[in-house]
N, C-alpha and C positions, 0 to 999 in steps of 0.2 A: 192693515196692509204692511207688509214687511219692507224694510229699507231697500231702496233701489229697484223695487219691482213696480210694474204698472198694473199688476193684477194680484189678487189674493192667492196665497198658496196655503196648503193644508185644508182640512175638512171645512166646508162651509157650515155655518150655524143654520139649523133648520127649525121651523116651528114644530111643535109636538105632533101635529097631524101630517107632517110630510117627512118622507125619508131623507136622510142625509145624502147629499149629492156629491159625486166625485169632484174634487177640486179641479182636476184636469178638464172635465166636461164644462164646468162653470167658467174656468179661465178661457177655454176655447170659445165659448159662447160670447163672452165679453169682447174678446179680440175680434171675432167675426162681426159683432155689432159695430165695433169701432171702425172696422174696414168698410162696412156698408155706409156708415155715416160720413166717413172721410171721402168716399167715392160718390156721394150724392149731395151736392151743394144745397139743393132745396131742402133736403132733410136736415142737414146741419143747421141751416138758417132757422128752420122750424124749432129745432131743439134749443137754439140760442135764445129764442123769444119766449120760452116757457118760464113761468114764475118759478123761483127757487123751490117753493113748497110742493109744486107739482112735477118737478123734474124727474124724480125717481119713478113715480107712477107712469109718466109718459115713456120713459126708457123701458120699463118693464113691459108695458103694452106693446111697444115697438118690437122688442125682442120676441115676445110671444107671437106677434103677427108674422114674424119671419122664422118661427120655429127654433129660436135660439134659447139655450138654457142659461139664463142670467138671473141672479137673485138680488134682492134688495141689499143684502150684505155686500155683494160684489160692487154694486153701484156706490154704496156709502164708502167702501174701502178705496175705490178708484177716485172718488171726490176728495177724500182726505189726502191721498197720495199726491194728487194734482195740486191741491192747496199747499201742501208742504213743499213740493218742488218749486212752486211759484215763489213762496216765501223765502226759501233758501237761495233762490236766484238773486233776490234783491238784498239779502243779508250779506252775501259774500263780497 
């Protein structure tokens, strides 16, 4: 993830069997998923209770259920960005 961004920019990395997806489509999918989670307290609570190892799989499943284009790379980048922001908040 690039500095200061909440989502990945640039082409997403794809598995060899899937075409490279537009960064804009992927970014929009992640933002739409965030909005859905922020707007649904029950869903947000469900995701908070997920074990760390299963979080990405649950988010990918949720995105798919809602027809949103989100990749595992998007999720990993968003997690790294949030961890970095949290760390910097306490370092300053």
